[in-house]
C-alpha positions in Angstrom: -29.5 44.7 -86.4 -28.8 40.9 -86.8 -27.6 41.2 -90.3 -24.7 43.3 -89.0 -24.1 40.7 -86.3 -23.9 38.0 -89.0 -21.3 40.1 -90.9 -19.4 40.6 -87.7 -19.1 36.8 -87.3 -18.0 36.4 -90.9 -15.4 39.1 -90.4 -14.1 37.1 -87.5 -13.4 34.2 -89.9 -16.2 32.1 -88.4 -17.7 29.6 -90.9 -21.3 30.9 -90.5 -23.6 30.2 -93.5 -26.7 32.1 -94.6 -28.7 29.0 -94.0 -27.6 29.0 -90.3 -28.4 32.7 -90.0 -31.9 32.1 -91.3 -32.3 29.3 -88.8 -31.4 31.8 -86.0 -34.0 34.2 -87.3 -36.6 31.5 -87.4 -35.8 30.5 -83.8 -36.3 34.1 -82.7 -39.5 34.4 -84.7 -40.8 31.2 -82.9 -40.1 32.8 -79.6 -37.3 30.4 -78.5 -35.9 33.4 -76.5 -37.6 36.6 -75.6 -37.5 39.7 -73.4 -37.3 39.5 -69.7 -40.5 38.5 -67.9 -42.5 41.1 -65.8 -41.0 39.8 -62.5 -37.5 40.5 -63.8 -36.4 36.9 -64.2 -34.7 35.5 -67.2 -31.8 36.9 -69.1 -32.7 37.6 -72.7 -29.2 38.4 -73.9 -27.8 35.4 -72.1 -30.4 33.2 -73.8 -29.7 34.8 -77.2 -25.9 34.2 -76.6 -26.4 30.4 -76.1 -29.1 30.1 -78.8 -27.0 31.8 -81.4 -23.9 29.9 -80.5 -25.8 26.6 -80.7 -27.2 27.4 -84.1 -24.2 29.2 -85.7 -21.2 27.4 -84.3 -20.8 23.7 -85.3 -17.3 23.1 -83.9 -16.0 23.7 -80.4 -12.7 25.1 -81.7 -14.6 28.2 -82.9 -16.1 29.0 -79.5 -13.4 31.5 -78.6 -13.7 33.4 -81.9 -17.5 33.5 -81.4 -17.1 34.8 -77.9 -14.8 37.6 -79.0 -17.0 38.6 -82.0 -20.2 38.4 -79.8 -18.6 40.5 -77.1 -17.4 43.1 -79.6 -20.8 43.5 -81.2 -23.1 43.3 -78.1 -20.9 44.9 -75.4 -23.1 47.3 -73.5 -26.4 46.2 -75.0 -27.3 44.2 -71.9 -27.4 47.3 -69.7 -29.0 49.5 -72.4 -31.8 46.9 -72.7 -32.8 47.5 -69.1 -32.7 51.3 -69.2 -36.4 51.6 -69.5 -36.7 50.5 -65.9 -35.9 52.8 -63.1 -32.8 51.8 -61.1 -33.8 51.2 -57.5 -32.3 53.8 -55.2 -31.6 51.3 -52.4 -29.9 48.9 -54.7 -27.8 51.7 -56.3 -26.7 53.1 -52.9 -25.8 49.7 -51.5 -23.8 48.9 -54.6 -21.9 52.2 -54.4 -21.3 51.7 -50.6 -19.8 48.3 -51.3 -17.6 49.5 -54.2 -16.4 52.9 -52.9 -14.4 53.9 -49.9 -15.7 56.4 -47.4 -13.7 59.3 -49.0 -15.2 58.5 -52.4 -18.7 58.2 -50.9 -18.3 61.7 -49.4 -17.3 63.1 -52.8 -20.2 61.6 -54.6 -22.7 63.0 -52.0 -21.6 66.5 -53.2 -23.2 65.9 -56.5 -26.4 64.7 -55.0 -28.3 61.5 -55.7 -31.2 63.1 -57.7 -28.8 65.1 -59.9 -26.6 62.0 -60.4 -29.6 59.8 -61.5 -31.1 62.5 -63.7 -27.7 63.0 -65.5 -27.4 59.2 -65.9 -30.9 59.0 -67.5 -30.2 61.8 -70.0 -26.8 60.4 -70.9 -28.4 57.0 -71.6 -31.0 58.6 -73.9 -28.3 60.5 -75.8 -25.8 57.6 -76.2 -26.4 55.4 -79.3 -23.3 53.1 -79.3 -20.7 51.5 -77.1 -18.0 53.9 -75.8 -14.6 53.3 -74.3 -12.5 55.9 -72.7 -13.3 59.6 -72.4 -15.0 61.7 -69.7 -18.7 61.9 -70.8 -20.3 58.8 -72.2 -21.3 55.6 -70.4 -18.6 53.1 -71.2 -15.3 51.5 -70.0 -11.9 52.8 -69.1 -12.7 56.5 -68.9 -13.4 59.2 -66.3 -17.1 59.5 -66.9 -19.2 59.1 -63.7 -21.0 56.3 -65.4 -19.6 53.0 -66.7 -17.0 50.4 -65.8 -13.2 49.9 -65.4 -12.7 53.7 -65.3 -11.7 56.2 -62.6 -14.3 58.7 -61.2 -15.3 58.7 -57.6 -18.6 60.6 -58.4 -20.0 57.9 -60.6 -22.2 54.9 -61.2 -20.4 51.7 -62.1 -22.3 49.7 -64.8 -21.2 46.2 -65.5 -17.7 45.1 -64.4 -16.9 41.8 -62.8 -17.9 42.1 -59.2 -21.3 43.7 -59.9 -22.5 41.0 -62.3 -24.5 37.9 -61.6 -23.8 35.3 -64.3 -24.5 37.7 -67.2 -23.6 37.0 -70.8 -21.0 39.7 -70.7 -19.2 37.7 -68.0 -19.3 34.6 -70.2 -17.6 36.5 -73.1 -15.0 38.0 -70.7 -14.2 34.6 -69.3 -13.8 33.1 -72.8 -14.1 29.6 -71.3 -13.4 28.0 -74.6 -10.3 30.0 -75.6 -8.2 26.8 -75.7 -10.1 25.6 -78.7 -8.7 28.5 -80.9 -6.6 27.1 -83.7 -3.7 29.3 -82.6 -3.7 28.0 -79.1 -1.4 25.2 -77.9 -3.0 22.0 -76.8 -4.3 20.6 -73.6 -4.9 16.9 -73.0 -8.6 17.1 -73.7 -8.1 19.0 -77.0 -5.5 16.5 -78.0 -7.9 13.7 -77.4 -10.5 15.4 -79.6 -8.1 15.7 -82.4 -6.8 12.2 -82.1 -10.2 10.7 -82.3 -10.4 11.4 -86.0 -7.6 8.8 -86.4 -9.6 6.0 -84.7 -10.9 3.2 -86.8 -13.4 0.8 -85.1 -13.7 -2.9 -85.9 -15.7 -5.7 -84.3 -13.3 -8.1 -82.6 -13.5 -10.7 -79.9 -16.5 -12.7 -78.6 -20.2 -11.8 -79.3 -21.0 -9.3 -76.6 -23.4 -6.7 -78.2 -26.9 -7.0 -79.4 -27.3 -6.6 -83.2 -30.6 -4.8 -83.2 -31.2 -4.6 -87.0 -30.3 -8.3 -87.5 -32.5 -9.3 -84.5 -35.5 -7.4 -85.9 -35.0 -9.0 -89.3 -34.5 -12.5 -88.0 -37.5 -12.2 -85.6 -39.7 -11.1 -88.5 -38.5 -13.9 -90.7 -39.1 -16.3 -87.8 -42.9 -15.6 -87.7 -42.6 -13.2 -84.8 -40.7 -15.5 -82.5 -37.8 -13.7 -80.9 -34.5 -14.5 -82.5 -31.7 -12.6 -80.8 -28.5 -11.9 -82.8 -25.2 -10.9 -81.2 -22.1 -9.3 -82.6 -18.6 -8.8 -81.3 -18.0 -5.5 -79.5 -16.4 -2.6 -81.4 -12.8 -1.7 -80.6 -10.4 0.9 -81.9 -8.3 -0.9 -84.4 -5.7 1.7 -85.1 -2.1 0.9 -84.3 0.3 3.7 -83.4 4.1 3.5 -83.1 5.1 6.7 -81.1 8.8 7.7 -81.1 9.6 10.6 -78.7 12.7 12.8 -78.4 13.7 13.3 -74.8 16.3 15.4 -73.0 18.3 18.4 -74.0 16.3 21.1 -75.7 13.2 18.9 -75.3 13.2 19.8 -71.6 11.4 23.1 -72.6 8.5 21.1 -74.0 8.1 18.4 -71.3 4.6 19.6 -70.2 3.1 19.6 -73.7 4.7 16.3 -74.8 3.4 14.7 -71.5 -0.1 15.9 -72.5 0.2 14.4 -75.9 1.6 11.1 -74.6 -1.2 10.9 -72.0 -3.9 11.5 -74.6 -2.4 9.1 -77.0 -2.3 6.3 -74.4 -6.0 6.9 -73.6 -7.2 7.0 -77.2 -5.4 4.0 -78.7 -5.4 0.5 -77.4 -2.7 -0.6 -79.8 0.1 1.9 -78.8 3.8 1.2 -78.8 6.3 3.8 -77.8 10.1 4.3 -77.6 12.4 7.2 -76.7 15.4 8.6 -78.6 17.6 11.7 -78.1 17.8 14.3 -80.9 17.7 11.9 -83.8 17.0 8.2 -84.2 20.1 5.9 -84.5 20.6 2.2 -84.1 18.8 1.8 -80.8 16.0 3.3 -78.7 14.7 2.7 -75.2 11.5 2.6 -73.1 12.9 3.6 -69.6 15.0 6.7 -69.5 16.6 5.7 -66.3 17.9 2.5 -67.9 18.4 3.8 -71.4 21.9 2.2 -71.8 21.0 -0.9 -69.9 17.8 -1.8 -71.8 18.3 -1.0 -75.4 16.0 -1.9 -78.2 17.7 -2.2 -81.6 16.0 -0.1 -84.2 16.2 -2.9 -86.7 14.3 -5.1 -84.3 11.6 -2.5 -83.9 11.2 -2.3 -87.7 10.9 -6.0 -88.0 8.6 -6.4 -85.0 5.7 -4.1 -86.1 3.8 -4.4 -89.3 3.5 -1.6 -91.8 -0.1 -0.9 -90.8 1.2 0.9 -87.7 1.0 4.7 -87.9 4.4 6.1 -87.2 4.5 9.4 -85.2 7.8 11.1 -84.3 7.6 13.8 -81.6 10.6 16.1 -81.3 11.8 19.6 -81.8 14.3 18.6 -84.4 16.8 21.0 -82.9 20.4 19.7 -83.0 23.6 20.0 -84.9 23.2 19.1 -88.6 26.1 16.7 -88.1 23.9 14.6 -85.8 21.6 13.9 -88.8 24.1 13.7 -91.7 27.4 12.2 -90.3 28.5 8.9 -88.8 29.6 9.5 -85.2 27.5 12.7 -85.1 25.6 11.6 -82.0 26.5 13.6 -78.9 26.3 10.5 -76.7 28.2 7.8 -78.5 29.9 6.9 -81.8 27.1 5.9 -84.1 28.2 3.9 -87.1 25.5 5.3 -89.5 24.0 8.8 -89.7 20.6 9.5 -88.3 19.3 10.3 -91.8 19.8 6.6 -92.8 17.7 5.4 -89.8 14.9 7.9 -90.4 14.7 6.7 -94.0 14.5 3.1 -92.9 11.7 3.8 -90.5 9.7 5.9 -93.0 10.1 3.2 -95.6 9.0 0.5 -93.2 5.9 2.5 -92.1 4.4 4.3 -95.1 2.0 6.4 -92.9 4.1 8.7 -90.8 4.3 12.2 -89.5 6.6 14.4 -87.3 5.0 16.5 -84.6 7.2 19.4 -83.5 6.5 21.3 -80.2 8.8 24.1 -81.3 6.9 27.2 -82.5 6.5 27.1 -86.3 7.8 30.6 -86.7 11.4 29.6 -85.8 11.5 26.5 -88.0 13.1 28.5 -90.9 16.0 29.6 -88.7 17.0 26.1 -87.7 19.0 24.2 -90.3 18.4 20.8 -88.5 14.6 21.4 -88.7 14.9 22.0 -92.5 16.8 18.8 -92.8 14.3 16.7 -90.9 11.5 18.3 -92.9 13.1 17.2 -96.1 13.7 13.7 -94.8 10.0 13.6 -93.7 8.8 14.7 -97.1 7.4 17.9 -95.4 5.2 15.8 -93.1 6.2 17.9 -90.1 3.4 19.6 -88.1 3.4 22.0 -85.2 2.0 20.9 -81.8 -1.1 23.1 -82.1 -4.7 22.0 -82.5 -4.7 22.7 -86.2 -1.3 21.1 -86.7 -2.3 17.9 -84.9 -5.6 17.8 -86.9 -3.6 18.2 -90.1 -1.3 15.3 -89.1 -4.2 13.1 -88.1 -5.9 13.8 -91.4 -2.8 12.8 -93.3 -2.3 9.6 -91.3 -6.0 8.7 -91.9 -5.7 8.6 -95.7 
């Protein structure tokens, strides 16, 4: 059975290797998880879910794909695994009384409890696979008397949210890790995880940490007399210059850009940021309420920061092409030089740069201004998704 489970995971584009599959089989052979105990405690399928995810999935971003594949393959197995046990009459009656209204309870009495249970037992013996829809088999979304999410007042509901108690099926349905999917847009925690690949640690400052290896070596060389060695504490040494588009069409992306900004401020000690509108021109600002009162000339910004800063633009690059290519193209004032000139000056001053675009990548080809910015960036434009941010960080790390 598990070889088909392995193929199901591979079909779901999960990077599961044969070696990891063999490790899972070995864990099962060693009895890491097993059947339910005689007293009914323990959840073997729950345990197998967590065991297989731990062994087979090495990156949190694949958890959602794993949950979907696991649910597709094992849906219904949890209940079938318990069918050798007789369903307690009192439990079943209380469950039905809780779930059905008085009218439905009156209808189900017509069938008779003994007949209902006997039919359920036979149906379970006949059924060999998961079923969805229809009017006979035990499954979901149908009119059979047995199953879940269906419609039959004379029935037994198996599974479904309110009758479960922390089962593996509930875990798959919740898909608690769905934000890690590559196709999902980012949350602050996911952004932090992606940005951490850009961090580069160096020991700076005063001696604050114990150098264990050097202490052991020095103590041994000192005839066993303790010789403590200290080293400076490690700090993230990466420097980031963040330039963010604000206003206009960027209002649609405020929430996601705020998440990115918050995560960036947390992850990088050496962070400098400025705002611009649509395209960079001869000045930028730090306070949007005082954007015309407190200007920072772009030339000064280029001269102030060294070329070891990682330059990251954040903007939807959605504007009139004239704002990029023509003097006076700005919608706010009469700029003497086109935005393209300033973009080239910035990318020449900071060789490691990237543009993060919150606009869905599917519409990029329909926006002339986005194509222009892509050309000016040397195709270093990435979408604001988990994979897009990881690709940008990978480029900036080289």
